[in-house]
C-alpha positions as CSV (number, residue, x, y, z in Angstrom):
1,X,99.5,126.7,98.6
2,X,100.7,125.8,101.4
3,X,103.7,123.4,101.8
4,X,105.5,122.4,105.1
5,X,108.6,121.0,105.4
6,X,110.0,118.8,108.2
7,X,113.3,118.2,109.1
8,X,112.6,115.3,111.5
9,X,115.8,114.7,113.6
10,X,116.6,116.5,116.9
11,X,120.3,116.1,116.5
12,X,122.7,116.3,113.5
13,X,123.2,118.9,110.9
14,X,123.2,117.4,107.5
15,X,119.2,116.8,106.8
16,X,118.5,120.8,107.8
17,X,121.2,121.7,105.7
18,X,119.4,119.6,102.7
19,X,116.1,121.0,103.9
20,X,117.6,124.7,103.7
21,X,118.1,124.2,100.3
22,X,115.2,123.0,99.6
23,X,113.9,125.9,101.5
24,X,116.1,128.2,99.2
25,X,114.7,126.4,96.4
26,X,111.1,126.8,96.8
27,X,111.2,130.8,98.1
28,X,112.8,131.5,95.0
29,X,110.6,129.7,92.4
30,X,107.4,129.2,93.9
31,X,107.0,132.7,96.2
32,X,103.4,132.5,95.7
33,X,103.4,129.3,98.0
34,X,103.2,129.7,101.4
35,X,106.1,127.3,102.6
36,X,107.5,126.9,106.5
37,X,109.9,124.7,107.7
38,X,109.3,122.3,110.8
39,X,112.4,121.5,112.4
40,X,111.3,119.3,115.1
41,X,115.3,120.6,117.1
42,X,113.5,123.4,117.8
43,X,110.0,122.0,119.4
44,X,109.4,119.9,122.5
45,X,106.9,117.4,121.0
46,X,104.9,115.1,123.7
47,X,105.6,111.2,123.0
48,X,102.5,109.7,121.2
49,X,99.9,108.6,124.0
50,X,96.8,107.8,121.3
51,X,95.1,111.3,121.4
52,X,93.5,113.4,118.9
53,X,96.4,115.4,117.7
54,X,93.6,118.3,118.2
55,X,93.9,117.3,122.2
56,X,97.2,118.0,122.5
57,X,98.5,121.7,123.4
58,X,101.8,123.3,122.5
59,X,104.6,122.5,120.7
60,X,103.2,119.5,120.0
61,X,99.5,120.9,119.1
62,X,101.2,123.7,116.9
63,X,104.1,121.0,115.0
64,X,100.6,119.1,113.8
65,X,98.4,121.3,113.2
66,X,100.5,122.7,110.7
67,X,100.9,119.7,109.4
68,X,97.3,118.8,109.1
69,X,96.9,122.5,107.6
70,X,99.5,121.8,104.9
71,X,98.5,121.0,100.8
72,X,102.3,119.6,100.6
73,X,104.6,118.0,103.1
74,X,108.3,117.5,102.0
75,X,109.9,115.0,104.9
76,X,113.4,115.3,105.7
77,X,115.2,112.6,107.3
78,X,118.6,111.1,108.7
79,X,119.2,107.6,108.5
80,X,119.9,106.3,112.1
81,X,120.5,102.8,112.6
82,X,119.1,101.6,109.2
83,X,115.9,103.3,110.2
84,X,114.1,106.4,110.2
85,X,114.3,108.4,113.7
86,X,112.2,108.0,116.8
87,X,111.2,112.0,116.4
88,X,109.6,111.5,112.8
89,X,107.9,108.2,113.7
90,X,106.4,109.8,116.5
91,X,104.6,112.7,114.2
92,X,103.5,110.0,112.4
93,X,101.8,108.7,115.7
94,X,100.0,111.7,116.6
95,X,98.5,112.2,113.2
96,X,95.4,109.9,112.3
97,X,95.3,107.4,110.4
98,X,94.5,109.3,106.9
99,X,96.1,112.1,107.8
100,X,97.7,112.6,104.6
101,X,94.8,112.2,102.6
102,X,94.5,115.0,99.6
103,X,98.5,116.0,100.6
104,X,101.2,115.2,98.2
105,X,104.4,114.4,100.0
106,X,107.8,114.1,99.3
107,X,111.2,112.7,100.3
108,X,114.6,114.0,101.0
109,X,117.1,111.8,102.6
110,X,120.4,111.9,104.6
111,X,122.3,109.2,105.7
112,X,126.0,108.0,105.9
113,X,126.4,105.3,103.6
114,X,124.5,104.1,100.0
115,X,123.4,101.0,102.0
116,X,120.9,102.9,103.6
117,X,119.2,103.9,100.4
118,X,116.1,101.1,100.7
119,X,115.4,102.4,103.6
120,X,112.4,105.2,102.3
121,X,111.4,102.5,99.9
122,X,110.9,99.6,103.0
123,X,110.1,102.0,105.8
124,X,109.1,105.2,104.8
125,X,106.9,104.9,101.8
126,X,104.7,102.2,103.4
127,X,104.1,104.7,106.1
128,X,102.9,107.3,104.2
129,X,100.6,104.9,101.8
130,X,99.0,104.0,105.3
131,X,98.3,107.2,106.1
132,X,96.8,108.2,102.3
133,X,100.0,110.2,101.4
134,X,99.9,111.1,97.2
135,X,103.5,110.2,97.3
136,X,106.1,111.8,94.7
137,X,107.9,108.8,93.7
138,X,111.3,110.0,93.3
139,X,113.2,111.5,96.5
140,X,116.4,112.4,96.9
141,X,118.9,110.5,98.9
142,X,122.2,112.3,100.2
143,X,125.4,110.3,101.1
144,X,127.5,111.8,103.6
145,X,130.3,112.1,100.8
146,X,127.9,115.0,99.3
147,X,128.5,117.6,102.1
148,X,131.4,119.2,103.0
149,X,131.7,121.6,106.1
150,X,127.9,122.0,106.5
151,X,127.2,122.8,102.4
152,X,126.1,120.3,99.3
153,X,128.9,120.0,97.3
154,X,127.8,117.6,94.8
155,X,125.7,119.4,91.7
156,X,123.6,116.5,91.0
157,X,121.8,116.5,94.4
158,X,121.3,120.3,93.7
159,X,119.5,119.4,91.0
160,X,117.4,116.8,92.2
161,X,116.4,119.1,94.8
162,X,115.3,121.4,92.3
163,X,113.1,118.8,90.5
164,X,111.9,117.3,94.1
165,X,110.0,120.8,94.3
166,X,109.0,121.0,90.4
167,X,107.6,117.8,91.1
168,X,105.7,118.6,94.5
169,X,104.4,121.3,93.5
170,X,103.5,120.6,90.5
171,X,101.5,117.3,91.6
172,X,99.8,119.4,94.1
173,X,98.6,122.0,91.8
174,X,97.5,118.6,89.6
175,X,95.7,116.8,92.3
176,X,94.0,120.1,93.6
177,X,92.6,120.9,90.0
178,X,91.0,116.9,90.0
179,X,89.6,117.3,93.3
180,X,88.0,120.9,92.4
181,X,86.6,119.5,88.8
182,X,85.2,116.8,91.0
183,X,84.0,119.0,94.0
184,X,82.1,120.8,90.8
185,X,80.4,118.4,89.2
186,X,77.9,118.5,92.8
187,X,75.7,121.6,93.2
188,X,75.7,121.6,96.9
């Protein structure tokens, strides 16, 4: 099983910190999973210009191909100005409309205020649905008060990250099994 984590911003540290916790959880509980974290701060990704994602080169090609090859994706995103960052939206724009077909996608959100809780529901989930993702319905929402010195200090948040990882892996295994059973019904 290939799982790709995306830290969806080029600024700030909270989303990257939360994704590091998630990375550690996957490594400890599911060492057989092939997991990689794409921190967009470490890549120079071009703006989408409408080309097929296979026509890009460099970091843009690497990031898009890695996402397209994944069985599951965990999207980590901060909320800026009551919206997802442009760097994350650009990733969606680079990919084809059905990029997440047969992929499980889960969400981890960091925000400065509880007022941004519904951004994932009203902005991110509709994009993922349009792109045919199998969305893990519960997501992790982490507020400013849950961090101290680049560490998560709220035990409930850590529990929710553990649960998100479990749900992501379980749904991916389940959907893979269902697809395999359907394919086995055909003789070709």
